[in-house]
One Martini backbone bead per residue (centre of mass of N, CA, C, O) as a GRO file, in nm:
protein
  222
    1MET     BB    1  -1.114  -2.991 -12.744
    2LYS     BB    2  -0.996  -2.714 -12.670
    3LYS     BB    3  -1.263  -2.595 -12.580
    4TYR     BB    4  -1.306  -2.785 -12.345
    5VAL     BB    5  -1.051  -2.716 -12.185
    6ALA     BB    6  -1.108  -2.411 -12.156
    7PHE     BB    7  -1.372  -2.448 -12.002
    8LEU     BB    8  -1.248  -2.586 -11.754
    9ILE     BB    9  -1.060  -2.371 -11.667
   10ILE     BB   10  -1.265  -2.157 -11.615
   11ILE     BB   11  -1.427  -2.310 -11.403
   12ILE     BB   12  -1.191  -2.345 -11.204
   13MET     BB   13  -1.138  -2.047 -11.161
   14VAL     BB   14  -1.412  -1.971 -11.048
   15ILE     BB   15  -1.402  -2.163 -10.811
   16MET     BB   16  -1.148  -2.041 -10.681
   17VAL     BB   17  -1.250  -1.754 -10.647
   18GLY     BB   18  -1.488  -1.831 -10.466
   19CYS     BB   19  -1.324  -1.959 -10.236
   20HIS     BB   20  -1.151  -1.717 -10.177
   21SER     BB   21  -1.380  -1.527 -10.095
   22LYS     BB   22  -1.502  -1.703  -9.868
   23SER     BB   23  -1.243  -1.698  -9.689
   24ILE     BB   24  -1.224  -1.399  -9.653
   25SER     BB   25  -1.507  -1.364  -9.521
   26GLN     BB   26  -1.444  -1.553  -9.274
   27ASN     BB   27  -1.200  -1.395  -9.165
   28GLU     BB   28  -1.345  -1.130  -9.115
   29SER     BB   29  -1.565  -1.253  -8.921
   30THR     BB   30  -1.358  -1.344  -8.710
   31ILE     BB   31  -1.222  -1.079  -8.648
   32GLY     BB   32  -1.488  -0.937  -8.556
   33SER     BB   33  -1.547  -1.125  -8.324
   34VAL     BB   34  -1.289  -1.079  -8.167
   35GLN     BB   35  -1.319  -0.772  -8.128
   36THR     BB   36  -1.592  -0.783  -7.984
   37GLY     BB   37  -1.500  -0.955  -7.746
   38SER     BB   38  -1.281  -0.757  -7.650
   39ASN     BB   39  -1.473  -0.520  -7.596
   40THR     BB   40  -1.658  -0.665  -7.394
   41GLY     BB   41  -1.438  -0.729  -7.181
   42GLU     BB   42  -1.361  -0.436  -7.124
   43ASN     BB   43  -1.648  -0.337  -7.047
   44THR     BB   44  -1.675  -0.555  -6.806
   45ALA     BB   45  -1.418  -0.477  -6.635
   46ASP     BB   46  -1.466  -0.178  -6.555
   47PRO     BB   47  -1.692  -0.197  -6.344
   48ASP     BB   48  -1.533  -0.369  -6.139
   49GLU     BB   49  -1.295  -0.185  -6.100
   50THR     BB   50  -1.467   0.051  -6.009
   51SER     BB   51  -1.600  -0.090  -5.771
   52ASP     BB   52  -1.339  -0.169  -5.623
   53SER     BB   53  -1.230   0.116  -5.590
   54ASN     BB   54  -1.470   0.236  -5.441
   55THR     BB   55  -1.462   0.032  -5.205
   56THR     BB   56  -1.175   0.091  -5.110
   57GLU     BB   57  -1.216   0.392  -5.049
   58THR     BB   58  -1.447   0.349  -4.845
   59ASP     BB   59  -1.288   0.166  -4.648
   60ASN     BB   60  -1.066   0.373  -4.587
   61LYS     BB   61  -1.255   0.591  -4.473
   62ASN     BB   62  -1.378   0.412  -4.253
   63SER     BB   63  -1.112   0.343  -4.116
   64GLU     BB   64  -1.031   0.639  -4.054
   65GLY     BB   65  -1.280   0.694  -3.884
   66THR     BB   66  -1.244   0.469  -3.675
   67SER     BB   67  -0.957   0.548  -3.581
   68SER     BB   68  -1.034   0.834  -3.489
   69SER     BB   69  -1.250   0.749  -3.289
   70SER     BB   70  -1.065   0.563  -3.120
   71ASN     BB   71  -0.862   0.785  -3.044
   72GLN     BB   72  -1.067   0.963  -2.901
   73THR     BB   73  -1.152   0.758  -2.691
   74ASN     BB   74  -0.880   0.706  -2.570
   75SER     BB   75  -0.822   0.995  -2.492
   76THR     BB   76  -1.064   1.026  -2.307
   77THR     BB   77  -0.999   0.788  -2.113
   78THR     BB   78  -0.724   0.893  -2.026
   79ALA     BB   79  -0.825   1.160  -1.910
   80ASN     BB   80  -1.013   1.037  -1.704
   81ASN     BB   81  -0.801   0.866  -1.553
   82THR     BB   82  -0.625   1.108  -1.479
   83GLU     BB   83  -0.838   1.264  -1.318
   84LYS     BB   84  -0.894   1.029  -1.114
   85GLY     BB   85  -0.601   1.009  -1.008
   86GLU     BB   86  -0.593   1.308  -0.908
   87ASP     BB   87  -0.841   1.278  -0.718
   88LYS     BB   88  -0.717   1.056  -0.537
   89LYS     BB   89  -0.470   1.216  -0.449
   90ALA     BB   90  -0.622   1.447  -0.327
   91GLN     BB   91  -0.782   1.270  -0.123
   92THR     BB   92  -0.534   1.148   0.019
   93SER     BB   93  -0.405   1.415   0.104
   94ASN     BB   94  -0.647   1.517   0.271
   95THR     BB   95  -0.659   1.275   0.466
   96GLN     BB   96  -0.374   1.302   0.572
   97THR     BB   97  -0.408   1.590   0.677
   98ALA     BB   98  -0.649   1.517   0.868
   99VAL     BB   99  -0.501   1.288   1.036
  100LYS     BB  100  -0.230   1.397   1.153
  101PRO     BB  101  -0.319   1.548   1.410
  102SER     BB  102  -0.441   1.281   1.554
  103VAL     BB  103  -0.173   1.121   1.568
  104GLU     BB  104  -0.063   1.338   1.737
  105LYS     BB  105   0.095   1.293   2.046
  106GLU     BB  106   0.179   1.286   2.353
  107LYS     BB  107   0.468   1.231   2.488
  108PRO     BB  108   0.610   1.020   2.666
  109GLU     BB  109   0.771   0.931   2.928
  110THR     BB  110   1.124   0.969   2.968
  111GLY     BB  111   1.399   0.780   3.097
  112TRP     BB  112   1.545   0.799   3.433
  113PHE     BB  113   1.581   0.621   3.744
  114THR     BB  114   1.641   0.574   4.098
  115LEU     BB  115   1.664   0.264   4.268
  116PHE     BB  116   1.642   0.265   4.635
  117ILE     BB  117   1.725   0.002   4.864
  118SER     BB  118   1.700   0.004   5.229
  119LYS     BB  119   1.852   0.025   5.564
  120ASN     BB  120   1.870   0.224   5.823
  121ARG     BB  121   1.880   0.504   5.672
  122GLY     BB  122   2.084   0.396   5.433
  123THR     BB  123   2.322   0.208   5.555
  124GLU     BB  124   2.180  -0.029   5.393
  125GLU     BB  125   2.216  -0.195   5.093
  126ILE     BB  126   2.006  -0.371   4.857
  127LEU     BB  127   1.935  -0.147   4.613
  128ARG     BB  128   2.085  -0.012   4.305
  129LYS     BB  129   1.908   0.141   4.021
  130LYS     BB  130   1.873   0.189   3.684
  131VAL     BB  131   1.564   0.304   3.543
  132GLN     BB  132   1.350   0.277   3.288
  133ILE     BB  133   1.105   0.459   3.149
  134GLU     BB  134   0.758   0.383   3.138
  135GLU     BB  135   0.458   0.387   3.030
  136SER     BB  136   0.221   0.371   3.274
  137LYS     BB  137   0.419   0.337   3.530
  138SER     BB  138   0.463   0.249   3.844
  139LEU     BB  139   0.642   0.180   4.117
  140LEU     BB  140   0.526  -0.101   4.165
  141ASP     BB  141   0.598  -0.212   3.888
  142TYR     BB  142   0.908  -0.181   3.920
  143LEU     BB  143   0.932  -0.359   4.172
  144ARG     BB  144   0.817  -0.623   4.035
  145ASP     BB  145   1.059  -0.627   3.823
  146ASN     BB  146   1.315  -0.628   4.062
  147VAL     BB  147   1.147  -0.753   4.307
  148THR     BB  148   1.027  -0.880   4.605
  149VAL     BB  149   0.676  -0.804   4.656
  150LYS     BB  150   0.454  -0.666   4.907
  151ASP     BB  151   0.110  -0.553   4.931
  152ASP     BB  152  -0.144  -0.291   5.052
  153GLY     BB  153  -0.277  -0.093   4.836
  154GLY     BB  154   0.045   0.009   4.778
  155PHE     BB  155   0.153  -0.078   5.046
  156ILE     BB  156   0.435  -0.174   5.191
  157LYS     BB  157   0.523  -0.502   5.349
  158SER     BB  158   0.747  -0.635   5.136
  159ILE     BB  159   1.109  -0.683   5.082
  160GLU     BB  160   1.302  -0.938   5.046
  161GLY     BB  161   1.162  -1.044   5.337
  162PHE     BB  162   1.103  -0.760   5.461
  163GLU     BB  163   0.885  -0.708   5.722
  164ALA     BB  164   0.642  -0.569   5.868
  165ILE     BB  165   0.619  -0.440   6.223
  166THR     BB  166   0.430  -0.451   6.479
  167SER     BB  167   0.378  -0.380   6.814
  168MET     BB  168   0.291  -0.683   6.878
  169LYS     BB  169   0.601  -0.789   6.769
  170LEU     BB  170   0.766  -0.662   6.970
  171THR     BB  171   1.010  -0.621   7.172
  172THR     BB  172   1.080  -0.517   7.478
  173GLU     BB  173   1.326  -0.353   7.404
  174GLN     BB  174   1.185  -0.183   7.184
  175LYS     BB  175   0.964  -0.064   7.369
  176ASN     BB  176   1.167   0.072   7.570
  177ALA     BB  177   1.285   0.252   7.318
  178GLY     BB  178   1.011   0.352   7.154
  179ILE     BB  179   0.925   0.151   6.967
  180MET     BB  180   0.644   0.114   6.717
  181GLY     BB  181   0.805  -0.007   6.465
  182VAL     BB  182   0.845  -0.181   6.137
  183ASP     BB  183   0.916  -0.018   5.822
  184TRP     BB  184   0.826   0.128   5.512
  185PHE     BB  185   0.988   0.403   5.356
  186LEU     BB  186   0.912   0.683   5.136
  187PHE     BB  187   1.132   0.846   4.892
  188GLN     BB  188   1.132   1.156   4.695
  189ASN     BB  189   1.396   1.325   4.678
  190GLU     BB  190   1.413   1.312   5.011
  191ILE     BB  191   1.095   1.290   5.027
  192LYS     BB  192   0.839   1.221   5.215
  193THR     BB  193   0.571   1.004   5.158
  194LYS     BB  194   0.204   0.935   5.161
  195SER     BB  195   0.214   0.753   4.925
  196GLY     BB  196   0.181   0.499   4.740
  197ALA     BB  197   0.338   0.308   4.496
  198ASN     BB  198   0.079   0.319   4.301
  199ASP     BB  199   0.087   0.668   4.306
  200ILE     BB  200   0.374   0.657   4.177
  201VAL     BB  201   0.551   0.850   3.916
  202PRO     BB  202   0.829   0.840   3.772
  203LYS     BB  203   1.094   1.060   3.682
  204ASP     BB  204   1.331   1.213   3.534
  205GLY     BB  205   1.590   1.194   3.785
  206ASP     BB  206   1.492   1.028   3.997
  207THR     BB  207   1.480   0.934   4.354
  208ILE     BB  208   1.398   0.617   4.496
  209ASN     BB  209   1.333   0.549   4.841
  210LEU     BB  210   1.338   0.237   5.029
  211ASP     BB  211   1.303   0.213   5.389
  212TYR     BB  212   1.410  -0.007   5.648
  213LYS     BB  213   1.263   0.074   5.978
  214GLU     BB  214   1.257   0.204   6.273
  215TRP     BB  215   0.994   0.364   6.469
  216THR     BB  216   0.862   0.663   6.592
  217TYR     BB  217   0.675   0.939   6.664
  218GLN     BB  218   0.866   1.127   6.499
  219ASP     BB  219   0.794   0.987   6.216
  220LEU     BB  220   0.493   1.120   6.206
  221ALA     BB  221   0.606   1.349   6.098
  222PRO     BB  222   0.629   1.539   5.805
   0.00000   0.00000   0.00000
């Protein structure tokens, strides 16, 4: 009986040792598998990281190249625009310089003259007025602006209702006195003129006198 028990104990111990060895072998196999997986993961991750790193560096270089190219383009465009602006300014300046002489014209006549309208050799005053000179205006134009006037080709026939009278309309008394007519005589600075009012252009400081009077052959003299 004791031999049988001892034999059982030995068998149990052998079985236990075998199971323990198998467990150790399985644990070692599991550890090796885990280590292999870990190494495989590390090896797999490295190429991706390397690839990403290289791609990032390449993108950065391309970005820098594009930025540099863009800056150069902008700089060139700015320079071109500046040159065009300077050219336009130069052209404008030249145009203004060229146009300036043609714009300058001879200054028109300016100033004042005295318009004096009278009767009987200036003894009776109808109008005395300072008139401002305007460009391209004749004495007839000034008369029309200031009094009621009628003319015949620039020669005055009536001012303020005082009409010229021919010899046909003179009274017997006037004819006997040698009167040949009643008319308007024009004096510029006290000098009798032979021109009509439409041909006289007053100048600064002039005195223009139109006098309504009876006249004789003596008045026909210069």
